[in-house]
ZANUFI-968120 format. One record per residue (C-alpha): z, x, y; residue in one letter. Coordinates in nm, 2 decimals, always signed. Layout:
BEGIN
        Z        X        Y   residu
        Z        X        Y        A
...
END
This chain:
BEGIN
        Z        X        Y   residu
    -0.51    +1.30    -5.95        X
    -0.17    +1.14    -5.89        X
    -0.08    +0.88    -5.63        X
    +0.07    +1.13    -5.39        X
    -0.25    +1.34    -5.39        X
    -0.46    +1.02    -5.35        X
    -0.25    +0.92    -5.04        X
    -0.28    +1.28    -4.90        X
    -0.65    +1.29    -4.95        X
    -0.69    +0.94    -4.79        X
    -0.49    +1.05    -4.48        X
    -0.69    +1.37    -4.45        X
    -1.03    +1.19    -4.48        X
    -0.93    +0.89    -4.26        X
    -0.69    +1.05    -4.02        X
    -0.90    +0.97    -3.71        X
    -0.92    +0.60    -3.80        X
    -0.56    +0.58    -3.88        X
    -0.47    +0.76    -3.56        X
    -0.68    +0.52    -3.36        X
    -0.52    +0.22    -3.52        X
    -0.16    +0.36    -3.46        X
    -0.24    +0.42    -3.09        X
    -0.37    +0.07    -3.05        X
    -0.07    -0.08    -3.23        X
    +0.18    +0.12    -3.02        X
    -0.01    +0.04    -2.70        X
    +0.00    -0.33    -2.78        X
    +0.37    -0.34    -2.87        X
    +0.47    -0.15    -2.56        X
    +0.28    -0.38    -2.33        X
    +0.35    -0.71    -2.50        X
    +0.71    -0.67    -2.62        X
    +0.87    -0.99    -2.50        X
    +0.62    -1.02    -2.22        X
    +0.75    -1.37    -2.15        X
    +1.08    -1.21    -2.05        X
    +0.94    -1.00    -1.77        X
    +1.02    -1.16    -1.44        X
    +0.79    -1.17    -1.14        X
    +0.81    -0.90    -0.88        X
    +0.76    -0.92    -0.50        X
    +0.39    -0.84    -0.50        X
    +0.33    -1.09    -0.78        X
    +0.51    -1.37    -0.59        X
    +0.30    -1.28    -0.28        X
    -0.02    -1.32    -0.48        X
    +0.09    -1.64    -0.66        X
    +0.21    -1.81    -0.34        X
    -0.13    -1.74    -0.19        X
    -0.30    -1.96    -0.45        X
    -0.17    -2.29    -0.32        X
    -0.47    -2.39    -0.12        X
    -0.68    -2.71    -0.13        X
    -1.01    -2.54    -0.12        X
    -1.19    -2.21    -0.20        X
    -1.27    -2.16    +0.16        X
    -0.91    -2.18    +0.26        X
    -0.82    -1.94    -0.02        X
    -1.05    -1.68    +0.13        X
    -0.96    -1.74    +0.49        X
    -0.58    -1.77    +0.45        X
    -0.51    -1.61    +0.11        X
    -0.75    -1.31    +0.10        X
    -0.84    -1.20    +0.45        X
    -0.47    -1.17    +0.55        X
    -0.41    -0.94    +0.25        X
    -0.51    -0.57    +0.20        X
    -0.68    -0.61    -0.14        X
    -1.03    -0.74    -0.23        X
    -1.07    -1.10    -0.34        X
    -1.12    -1.04    -0.71        X
    -0.77    -1.09    -0.85        X
    -0.68    -1.35    -0.59        X
    -0.98    -1.57    -0.69        X
    -0.89    -1.53    -1.06        X
    -0.53    -1.63    -1.00        X
    -0.64    -1.93    -0.79        X
    -0.80    -2.08    -1.10        X
    -0.57    -1.94    -1.36        X
    -0.26    -2.10    -1.20        X
    -0.44    -2.43    -1.21        X
    -0.44    -2.40    -1.59        X
    -0.10    -2.25    -1.66        X
    +0.11    -2.28    -1.35        X
    +0.37    -2.02    -1.26        X
    +0.47    -1.92    -1.61        X
    +0.54    -1.55    -1.65        X
    +0.37    -1.50    -1.99        X
    +0.05    -1.68    -1.91        X
    +0.02    -1.52    -1.56        X
    +0.07    -1.17    -1.70        X
    -0.13    -1.21    -2.02        X
    -0.48    -1.12    -1.88        X
    -0.34    -0.81    -1.71        X
    -0.16    -0.70    -2.03        X
    -0.48    -0.75    -2.23        X
    -0.69    -0.54    -1.99        X
    -0.42    -0.27    -2.00        X
    -0.44    -0.27    -2.37        X
    -0.82    -0.26    -2.40        X
    -0.82    +0.02    -2.14        X
    -0.65    +0.24    -2.40        X
    -0.94    +0.19    -2.64        X
    -1.19    +0.26    -2.37        X
    -1.01    +0.59    -2.28        X
    -1.03    +0.70    -2.64        X
    -1.40    +0.60    -2.67        X
    -1.49    +0.78    -2.35        X
    -1.30    +1.09    -2.44        X
    -1.46    +1.10    -2.78        X
    -1.81    +1.06    -2.64        X
    -1.76    +1.31    -2.36        X
    -1.59    +1.58    -2.56        X
    -1.45    +1.52    -2.91        X
    -1.23    +1.30    -3.12        X
    -0.92    +1.51    -3.06        X
    -0.95    +1.49    -2.68        X
    -1.00    +1.11    -2.70        X
    -0.70    +1.06    -2.93        X
    -0.46    +1.28    -2.73        X
    -0.55    +1.11    -2.40        X
    -0.54    +0.77    -2.56        X
    -0.19    +0.84    -2.70        X
    -0.08    +0.94    -2.35        X
    -0.22    +0.63    -2.18        X
    -0.07    +0.42    -2.45        X
    +0.28    +0.54    -2.38        X
    +0.30    +0.65    -2.02        X
    +0.51    +0.42    -1.80        X
    +0.25    +0.45    -1.53        X
    +0.00    +0.25    -1.74        X
    +0.25    +0.03    -1.93        X
    +0.42    -0.08    -1.60        X
    +0.10    -0.19    -1.43        X
    -0.02    -0.37    -1.75        X
    +0.29    -0.59    -1.72        X
    +0.24    -0.71    -1.36        X
    -0.02    -0.95    -1.22        X
    -0.17    -0.71    -0.97        X
    -0.52    -0.55    -0.94        X
    -0.43    -0.22    -1.10        X
    -0.46    -0.28    -1.47        X
    -0.77    -0.50    -1.44        X
    -0.92    -0.26    -1.19        X
    -0.87    +0.03    -1.43        X
    -1.02    -0.17    -1.71        X
    -1.35    -0.23    -1.51        X
    -1.36    +0.13    -1.40        X
    -1.33    +0.24    -1.76        X
    -1.59    -0.02    -1.87        X
    -1.83    +0.11    -1.60        X
    -1.78    +0.46    -1.73        X
    -1.83    +0.34    -2.09        X
    -2.18    +0.21    -1.99        X
    -2.24    +0.50    -1.76        X
    -2.18    +0.72    -2.07        X
    -2.41    +0.51    -2.29        X
    -2.69    +0.57    -2.04        X
    -2.64    +0.92    -1.92        X
    -2.46    +1.11    -2.20        X
    -2.57    +0.93    -2.52        X
    -2.91    +0.83    -2.37        X
    -2.88    +0.49    -2.54        X
    -3.08    +0.30    -2.28        X
    -3.39    +0.17    -2.45        X
    -3.34    -0.17    -2.28        X
    -3.22    -0.27    -1.93        X
    -2.90    -0.42    -2.07        X
    -2.68    -0.11    -2.04        X
    -2.79    -0.08    -1.67        X
    -2.70    -0.44    -1.61        X
    -2.36    -0.41    -1.77        X
    -2.30    -0.10    -1.56        X
    -2.39    -0.29    -1.24        X
    -2.16    -0.57    -1.33        X
    -1.87    -0.34    -1.42        X
    -1.91    -0.15    -1.09        X
    -1.92    -0.48    -0.91        X
    -1.60    -0.61    -1.08        X
    -1.42    -0.28    -1.02        X
    -1.51    -0.30    -0.65        X
    -1.37    -0.65    -0.62        X
    -1.03    -0.55    -0.77        X
    -0.89    -0.28    -0.54        X
    -1.04    -0.06    -0.27        X
    -0.96    +0.26    -0.46        X
    -1.13    +0.13    -0.77        X
    -1.42    +0.05    -0.53        X
    -1.42    +0.41    -0.41        X
    -1.42    +0.54    -0.76        X
    -1.70    +0.29    -0.86        X
    -1.91    +0.45    -0.59        X
    -1.82    +0.80    -0.70        X
    -1.91    +0.71    -1.06        X
    -2.25    +0.58    -0.96        X
    -2.33    +0.87    -0.74        X
    -2.22    +1.12    -1.01        X
    -2.48    +0.97    -1.23        X
    -2.76    +1.14    -1.04        X
    -2.63    +1.48    -1.17        X
    -2.71    +1.38    -1.53        X
    -3.00    +1.14    -1.47        X
    -3.33    +1.21    -1.62        X
    -3.66    +1.13    -1.44        X
    -3.76    +0.85    -1.67        X
    -3.42    +0.68    -1.61        X
    -3.44    +0.69    -1.23        X
    -3.60    +0.35    -1.16        X
    -3.37    +0.15    -1.38        X
    -3.06    +0.34    -1.25        X
    -3.16    +0.27    -0.89        X
    -3.22    -0.10    -0.97        X
    -2.87    -0.12    -1.13        X
    -2.72    +0.02    -0.81        X
    -2.91    -0.23    -0.59        X
    -2.80    -0.52    -0.81        X
    -2.44    -0.42    -0.78        X
    -2.47    -0.38    -0.40        X
    -2.65    -0.72    -0.36        X
    -2.39    -0.90    -0.56        X
    -2.12    -0.74    -0.35        X
    -2.27    -0.85    -0.02        X
    -2.08    -1.19    +0.00        X
    -1.75    -0.99    +0.00        X
    -1.86    -0.75    +0.27        X
    -1.72    -0.95    +0.56        X
    -1.38    -0.96    +0.39        X
    -1.39    -0.58    +0.34        X
    -1.49    -0.51    +0.70        X
    -1.21    -0.74    +0.83        X
    -0.94    -0.59    +0.61        X
    -1.05    -0.23    +0.67        X
    -1.04    -0.29    +1.05        X
    -0.68    -0.41    +1.01        X
    -0.58    -0.07    +0.89        X
    -0.47    -0.13    +0.53        X
    -0.12    -0.14    +0.40        X
    +0.04    +0.13    +0.61        X
    +0.29    -0.10    +0.78        X
    +0.56    -0.01    +0.52        X
    +0.45    +0.31    +0.36        X
    +0.55    +0.65    +0.49        X
    +0.31    +0.94    +0.53        X
    +0.29    +1.15    +0.21        X
    +0.45    +1.49    +0.20        X
    +0.29    +1.81    +0.08        X
    +0.45    +1.79    -0.27        X
    +0.33    +1.44    -0.34        X
    +0.10    +1.54    -0.63        X
    +0.37    +1.74    -0.80        X
    +0.61    +1.44    -0.77        X
    +0.33    +1.21    -0.91        X
    +0.27    +1.43    -1.21        X
    +0.63    +1.45    -1.29        X
    +0.66    +1.08    -1.26        X
    +0.36    +1.03    -1.49        X
    +0.53    +1.24    -1.76        X
    +0.85    +1.03    -1.73        X
    +1.05    +1.29    -1.53        X
    +1.10    +1.45    -1.88        X
    +1.07    +1.82    -1.96        X
    +1.03    +1.72    -2.32        X
    +0.72    +1.51    -2.24        X
    +0.59    +1.76    -1.98        X
    +0.63    +2.08    -2.18        X
    +0.53    +1.91    -2.50        X
    +0.20    +1.81    -2.34        X
    +0.14    +2.16    -2.20        X
    +0.21    +2.31    -2.54        X
    -0.05    +2.08    -2.70        X
    -0.29    +2.16    -2.42        X
    -0.25    +2.54    -2.47        X
    -0.23    +2.53    -2.85        X
    -0.57    +2.35    -2.89        X
    -0.75    +2.52    -2.61        X
    -1.11    +2.64    -2.70        X
    -1.24    +2.95    -2.54        X
    -1.51    +3.04    -2.45        X
    -1.67    +2.72    -2.34        X
    -2.02    +2.70    -2.46        X
    -2.13    +2.34    -2.42        X
    -2.28    +2.31    -2.07        X
    -2.28    +1.93    -2.07        X
    -1.91    +1.92    -2.16        X
    -1.85    +2.16    -1.87        X
    -2.03    +1.93    -1.63        X
    -1.84    +1.62    -1.75        X
    -1.52    +1.81    -1.72        X
    -1.59    +1.89    -1.35        X
    -1.70    +1.53    -1.29        X
    -1.37    +1.40    -1.43        X
    -1.17    +1.65    -1.22        X
    -1.37    +1.56    -0.91        X
    -1.32    +1.19    -0.95        X
    -0.94    +1.24    -0.94        X
    -0.95    +1.50    -0.67        X
    -1.17    +1.31    -0.43        X
    -0.97    +0.99    -0.48        X
    -0.65    +1.17    -0.41        X
    -0.78    +1.36    -0.11        X
    -0.93    +1.05    +0.05        X
    -0.60    +0.87    +0.02        X
    -0.40    +1.17    +0.14        X
    -0.61    +1.25    +0.44        X
    -0.64    +0.88    +0.54        X
    -0.26    +0.85    +0.51        X
    -0.21    +1.16    +0.73        X
    -0.47    +1.09    +1.00        X
    -0.48    +0.71    +1.02        X
    -0.25    +0.48    +0.82        X
    -0.04    +0.57    +0.52        X
    -0.19    +0.42    +0.21        X
    -0.12    +0.68    -0.06        X
    +0.12    +0.57    -0.33        X
    +0.12    +0.63    -0.71        X
    -0.07    +0.31    -0.78        X
    -0.38    +0.43    -0.59        X
    -0.43    +0.70    -0.84        X
    -0.42    +0.49    -1.15        X
    -0.80    +0.44    -1.16        X
    -0.88    +0.81    -1.16        X
    -0.58    +0.95    -1.35        X
    -0.73    +0.89    -1.70        X
    -1.02    +1.12    -1.60        X
    -0.78    +1.39    -1.50        X
    -0.61    +1.37    -1.84        X
    -0.94    +1.37    -2.02        X
    -1.06    +1.67    -1.82        X
    -0.73    +1.86    -1.89        X
    -0.74    +1.79    -2.26        X
    -1.11    +1.85    -2.28        X
    -1.05    +2.21    -2.35        X
    -0.91    +2.11    -2.69        X
    -1.14    +2.19    -2.98        X
    -1.21    +1.93    -3.24        X
    -0.97    +1.95    -3.53        X
    -0.95    +1.80    -3.88        X
    -0.87    +1.42    -3.91        X
    -0.54    +1.49    -4.08        X
    -0.43    +1.72    -3.79        X
    -0.55    +1.46    -3.54        X
    -0.33    +1.21    -3.71        X
    -0.03    +1.44    -3.69        X
    -0.08    +1.54    -3.32        X
    -0.13    +1.17    -3.23        X
    +0.20    +1.07    -3.39        X
    +0.38    +1.35    -3.21        X
    +0.24    +1.25    -2.87        X
    +0.32    +0.88    -2.94        X
    +0.67    +0.96    -3.05        X
    +0.75    +1.17    -2.75        X
    +0.58    +0.93    -2.51        X
    +0.75    +0.62    -2.65        X
    +1.09    +0.79    -2.68        X
    +1.09    +0.91    -2.32        X
    +0.96    +0.57    -2.20        X
    +1.24    +0.38    -2.37        X
    +1.51    +0.65    -2.34        X
    +1.45    +0.86    -2.03        X
    +1.29    +0.58    -1.82        X
    +1.49    +0.29    -1.97        X
    +1.17    +0.09    -1.91        X
    +1.26    -0.23    -2.09        X
    +1.60    -0.28    -1.92        X
    +1.46    -0.18    -1.58        X
    +1.15    -0.40    -1.61        X
    +1.31    -0.70    -1.78        X
    +1.62    -0.72    -1.55        X
    +1.50    -0.72    -1.19        X
    +1.65    -0.85    -0.87        X
    +1.51    -1.20    -0.82        X
    +1.61    -1.33    -1.17        X
    +1.93    -1.12    -1.21        X
    +2.07    -1.22    -0.87        X
    +2.02    -1.59    -0.97        X
    +2.19    -1.51    -1.31        X
    +2.48    -1.34    -1.14        X
    +2.53    -1.62    -0.90        X
    +2.52    -1.88    -1.18        X
    +2.79    -1.68    -1.37        X
    +3.01    -1.65    -1.06        X
    +2.97    -2.02    -0.98        X
    +3.08    -2.10    -1.33        X
    +3.39    -1.88    -1.29        X
    +3.50    -1.96    -0.93        X
    +3.34    -2.30    -0.87        X
    +3.36    -2.42    -0.51        X
    +3.58    -2.13    -0.41        X
    +3.28    -1.89    -0.38        X
    +3.00    -1.90    -0.12        X
    +2.66    -1.75    -0.18        X
    +2.40    -1.57    +0.04        X
    +2.09    -1.36    -0.03        X
    +1.84    -1.18    +0.19        X
    +1.50    -1.05    +0.11        X
    +1.14    -1.04    +0.22        X
    +1.08    -1.41    +0.15        X
    +1.33    -1.69    +0.10        X
    +1.08    -1.86    -0.12        X
    +1.07    -1.56    -0.36        X
    +1.45    -1.55    -0.37        X
    +1.48    -1.92    -0.44        X
    +1.23    -1.92    -0.73        X
    +1.47    -1.82    -1.00        X
    +1.77    -1.99    -0.83        X
    +1.60    -2.32    -0.86        X
    +1.55    -2.26    -1.23        X
    +1.93    -2.19    -1.26        X
    +2.01    -2.51    -1.06        X
    +2.16    -2.32    -0.77        X
    +2.15    -2.54    -0.46        X
    +2.41    -2.41    -0.22        X
    +2.28    -2.06    -0.16        X
    +2.22    -1.96    +0.20        X
    +1.89    -1.77    +0.21        X
    +1.78    -1.52    +0.48        X
    +1.46    -1.34    +0.56        X
    +1.51    -0.97    +0.61        X
    +1.29    -0.98    +0.92        X
    +1.53    -1.21    +1.09        X
    +1.82    -1.10    +1.30        X
    +2.10    -0.99    +1.06        X
    +2.35    -1.15    +1.30        X
    +2.26    -1.48    +1.13        X
    +2.45    -1.38    +0.82        X
    +2.75    -1.28    +1.03        X
    +2.76    -1.63    +1.18        X
    +2.74    -1.77    +0.83        X
    +3.02    -1.55    +0.69        X
    +3.24    -1.65    +0.99        X
    +3.19    -2.02    +0.89        X
    +3.27    -1.97    +0.52        X
    +3.61    -2.11    +0.41        X
    +3.61    -1.99    +0.05        X
    +3.82    -1.70    -0.07        X
    +3.51    -1.53    -0.23        X
    +3.16    -1.47    -0.11        X
    +2.87    -1.33    -0.31        X
    +2.59    -1.16    -0.12        X
    +2.27    -1.00    -0.25        X
    +1.97    -0.82    -0.10        X
    +1.63    -0.74    -0.23        X
    +1.30    -0.60    -0.10        X
    +1.47    -0.31    +0.07        X
    +1.65    -0.52    +0.32        X
    +1.86    -0.32    +0.57        X
    +2.22    -0.27    +0.46        X
    +2.35    -0.41    +0.79        X
    +2.31    -0.75    +0.62        X
    +2.56    -0.66    +0.35        X
    +2.80    -0.47    +0.58        X
    +2.81    -0.77    +0.81        X
    +2.96    -0.96    +0.52        X
    +3.18    -0.68    +0.38        X
    +3.35    -0.64    +0.72        X
    +3.48    -1.00    +0.67        X
    +3.52    -1.00    +0.29        X
    +3.66    -0.65    +0.25        X
    +3.72    -0.62    -0.12        X
    +3.44    -0.56    -0.38        X
    +3.53    -0.76    -0.69        X
    +3.20    -0.70    -0.87        X
    +2.88    -0.52    -0.81        X
    +2.55    -0.50    -0.99        X
    +2.22    -0.32    -0.90        X
    +1.87    -0.35    -1.03        X
    +1.53    -0.22    -0.91        X
    +1.52    -0.27    -0.53        X
    +1.81    -0.51    -0.52        X
    +2.19    -0.53    -0.53        X
    +2.46    -0.80    -0.57        X
    +2.81    -0.79    -0.44        X
    +3.10    -1.03    -0.52        X
    +3.35    -1.00    -0.23        X
    +3.70    -1.13    -0.16        X
    +3.90    -1.16    +0.16        X
    +4.17    -0.90    +0.22        X
    +4.47    -0.98    +0.44        X
    +4.50    -0.63    +0.57        X
    +4.18    -0.43    +0.65        X
    +4.35    -0.11    +0.53        X
    +4.36    -0.26    +0.18        X
    +3.98    -0.28    +0.17        X
    +3.88    -0.19    -0.18        X
    +3.58    +0.05    -0.19        X
    +3.34    +0.08    -0.47        X
    +3.35    +0.37    -0.70        X
    +3.17    +0.67    -0.54        X
    +3.21    +0.54    -0.18        X
    +3.38    +0.79    +0.04        X
    +3.56    +0.71    +0.36        X
    +3.50    +0.95    +0.66        X
    +3.69    +0.75    +0.92        X
    +3.91    +0.45    +0.89        X
    +4.09    +0.34    +1.21        X
    +4.24    +0.00    +1.23        X
    +4.59    +0.00    +1.39        X
    +4.69    -0.06    +1.75        X
    +4.72    +0.31    +1.82        X
    +4.34    +0.35    +1.76        X
    +4.24    +0.04    +1.97        X
    +3.99    +0.13    +2.24        X
    +3.93    -0.09    +2.55        X
    +3.59    -0.08    +2.72        X
    +3.54    -0.20    +3.08        X
    +3.24    -0.25    +3.31        X
    +3.25    +0.12    +3.42        X
    +3.22    +0.27    +3.07        X
    +2.87    +0.28    +2.91        X
    +2.94    +0.51    +2.62        X
    +3.24    +0.58    +2.41        X
    +3.40    +0.64    +2.07        X
    +3.16    +0.93    +1.99        X
    +3.20    +1.08    +1.65        X
    +2.98    +1.37    +1.55        X
    +2.97    +1.63    +1.28        X
    +2.73    +1.87    +1.11        X
    +2.56    +1.70    +0.82        X
    +2.63    +1.98    +0.58        X
    +3.00    +1.94    +0.65        X
    +3.00    +1.57    +0.57        X
    +2.73    +1.49    +0.32        X
    +2.71    +1.58    -0.04        X
    +2.41    +1.59    -0.27        X
    +2.50    +1.25    -0.43        X
    +2.53    +1.06    -0.10        X
    +2.26    +0.80    -0.05        X
    +2.36    +0.62    +0.27        X
    +2.59    +0.66    +0.57        X
    +2.74    +0.34    +0.71        X
    +2.91    +0.31    +1.05        X
    +3.08    -0.01    +1.17        X
    +3.32    -0.13    +1.43        X
    +3.50    -0.46    +1.48        X
    +3.67    -0.60    +1.80        X
    +3.72    -0.88    +2.04        X
    +3.53    -0.99    +2.34        X
    +3.69    -1.01    +2.68        X
    +3.37    -1.09    +2.87        X
    +3.07    -1.27    +2.71        X
    +2.90    -0.99    +2.52        X
    +2.52    -0.98    +2.50        X
    +2.41    -0.62    +2.50        X
    +2.66    -0.42    +2.30        X
    +2.52    -0.16    +2.06        X
    +2.66    +0.07    +1.79        X
    +2.43    +0.38    +1.77        X
    +2.37    +0.60    +1.47        X
    +2.15    +0.90    +1.52        X
    +2.06    +1.24    +1.37        X
    +1.98    +1.54    +1.59        X
    +1.85    +1.88    +1.50        X
    +2.01    +2.18    +1.66        X
    +1.83    +2.26    +1.99        X
    +1.63    +1.93    +2.00        X
    +1.69    +1.69    +2.30        X
    +1.56    +1.39    +2.11        X
    +1.71    +1.27    +1.78        X
    +1.50    +1.28    +1.47        X
    +1.63    +0.94    +1.38        X
    +1.80    +0.67    +1.60        X
    +1.90    +0.32    +1.54        X
    +2.15    +0.07    +1.70        X
    +2.34    -0.21    +1.54        X
    +2.33    -0.52    +1.76        X
    +2.52    -0.84    +1.81        X
    +2.40    -1.18    +1.69        X
    +2.14    -1.32    +1.93        X
    +2.37    -1.60    +2.03        X
    +2.61    -1.35    +2.19        X
    +2.99    -1.33    +2.17        X
    +3.21    -1.55    +2.39        X
    +3.55    -1.43    +2.54        X
    +3.82    -1.43    +2.28        X
    +3.58    -1.42    +1.98        X
    +3.59    -1.14    +1.73        X
    +3.27    -0.95    +1.65        X
    +3.15    -0.67    +1.43        X
    +2.86    -0.42    +1.45        X
    +2.72    -0.19    +1.19        X
    +2.45    +0.07    +1.16        X
    +2.33    +0.25    +0.84        X
    +2.08    +0.50    +0.72        X
    +1.94    +0.54    +0.37        X
    +1.86    +0.90    +0.30        X
    +1.58    +0.81    +0.06        X
    +1.40    +0.64    +0.34        X
    +1.31    +0.97    +0.50        X
    +1.33    +1.35    +0.46        X
    +1.63    +1.48    +0.26        X
    +1.66    +1.76    +0.53        X
    +1.81    +1.51    +0.77        X
    +2.14    +1.57    +0.58        X
    +2.15    +1.91    +0.76        X
    +2.11    +1.76    +1.10        X
    +2.40    +1.66    +1.33        X
    +2.51    +1.30    +1.27        X
    +2.64    +1.11    +1.57        X
    +2.77    +0.76    +1.60        X
    +2.90    +0.59    +1.92        X
    +2.94    +0.26    +2.10        X
    +2.68    +0.19    +2.37        X
    +2.81    -0.06    +2.63        X
    +2.46    -0.12    +2.76        X
    +2.56    -0.43    +2.95        X
    +2.87    -0.27    +3.11        X
    +3.09    -0.55    +2.96        X
    +3.46    -0.58    +2.88        X
    +3.58    -0.58    +2.52        X
    +3.83    -0.43    +2.28        X
    +3.74    -0.22    +1.96        X
    +4.01    -0.28    +1.70        X
    +3.86    -0.12    +1.39        X
    +3.63    +0.16    +1.31        X
    +3.49    +0.26    +0.97        X
    +3.25    +0.53    +0.87        X
    +3.18    +0.57    +0.50        X
    +2.92    +0.71    +0.26        X
    +2.76    +0.53    -0.03        X
    +2.66    +0.71    -0.35        X
    +2.31    +0.74    -0.49        X
    +2.23    +0.46    -0.73        X
    +1.93    +0.56    -0.94        X
    +1.85    +0.20    -1.05        X
    +1.75    +0.10    -0.70        X
    +1.43    +0.30    -0.72        X
    +1.44    +0.36    -1.09        X
    +1.08    +0.23    -1.17        X
    +0.94    +0.52    -0.96        X
    +1.21    +0.78    -0.94        X
    +1.43    +0.97    -1.19        X
    +1.72    +0.77    -1.35        X
END
């Protein structure tokens, strides 16, 4: 036998082991590749900033009860930060490790429930899907919650499927795993309950007492956390910023899970069909398949119905705990194939998954270059280029989050704003700026009025960058407003700025300067935002002037969307110039709003005297990077 034949026989005999090893190596590399370079995201900052308490009691009362998640991760971070500080690698390390070990658990469970082929295919998917890689790289409850869910199912399988329960230890480990899963996230707690209750379907009479005791142990250990749970659930969850899910949510989720890639999607379907086994003879496999489907279906339906009838809570992350069991159930129809073929199909799935993760999803650029750190990087570069002739401002959900990386870059003269404040504050700041250039950035989905307030004063865009949920503009003054330089893809609908177009309002006129059009005559598929702005001069002291932007459907009296740009809270004195702006992001609501009638007008609510000198209505193009971690690029 020559060397080639020896290698071939070795691969054929040991294909399963080699496939397992390759999956784990790929899973490790995808999660740990330059992990120290992954910056913190908003939710991570939120958790980290809630660790700075002097006592455990204060941590619970001020750092946990005010949140919408159980105490598990927050308690861990409280002590972990004391050891390693706010260093990205050490903070993210435990979550990356649990994400990595989850891949092994998926393979093990799939093999024990069905066969080695099912375990390896599903393991290859969880190793490469951005859904799992992403949550393994952030310090949030999802990767660790998934790990404890899978660990619970691992021991649940030992007891109820393999019947390896000669001692009480597997029951104890099951109880502890269910407890830990319940302390991570409330949808992992829901699934922990479903897992335990499903056990009664497979339970044998002689196992009943020990199984009941394990449930009692988990429940008793959870009791200290019960007041936190009751308080948080009474507060209504996290629906303050989420929208209600639409009917096609699950289709969108599945396409997201498969990287918005037809190659990944169709390739997985072909594998599913090619290896399908029919008829199904193993009754226990059929029961486990139904259990896996039901865990995902119930988790989804609870989140969907709660979101529709009470408070929106459904988002992709809520499904991470049950999604592996949907994959296992789907690929459970595969029959067990030879080790060599298992190795081949594993390599194919890994190659497609990794290729679309890196290529289609551009994961490593999107993940490793995010708003907080890249805004600081861009400001440092522009300061080096323009020195004291450039002013800086940034707005986001927390000034402390924005300043984190700026302090690392030594940036001291950056004016920071909280997006929940009145955006007139940035107008006042821009009016006080004496430099020729001004850089302004937003993150955390801050309203575009913050940016437009500055752009109305610094009209030319010199440079622009965008990252996930953030943008950066370097702007310059323009002597003549008509010379305003728009960004590539921005389209002007109306630009009025000469004396012929000036409009005077007096105390008798409440509404004026109406512009309206049918959406389908104005908007194109690639338009992401409509922006309306006016500039003028006060004759009276202005306090109640508004610029309205609304959308109305044909035949409806009330608009489907209405907003009004307002003046700074300080008001505008006679002779002072002012600007107003109002904008709407089409990705913040239904796409159908583009077919409604769009209207914008000045509302002189206080019946005051003023002069409108400029009016601008323009459209901004779709920028896939802004939502690129969850949407197609």
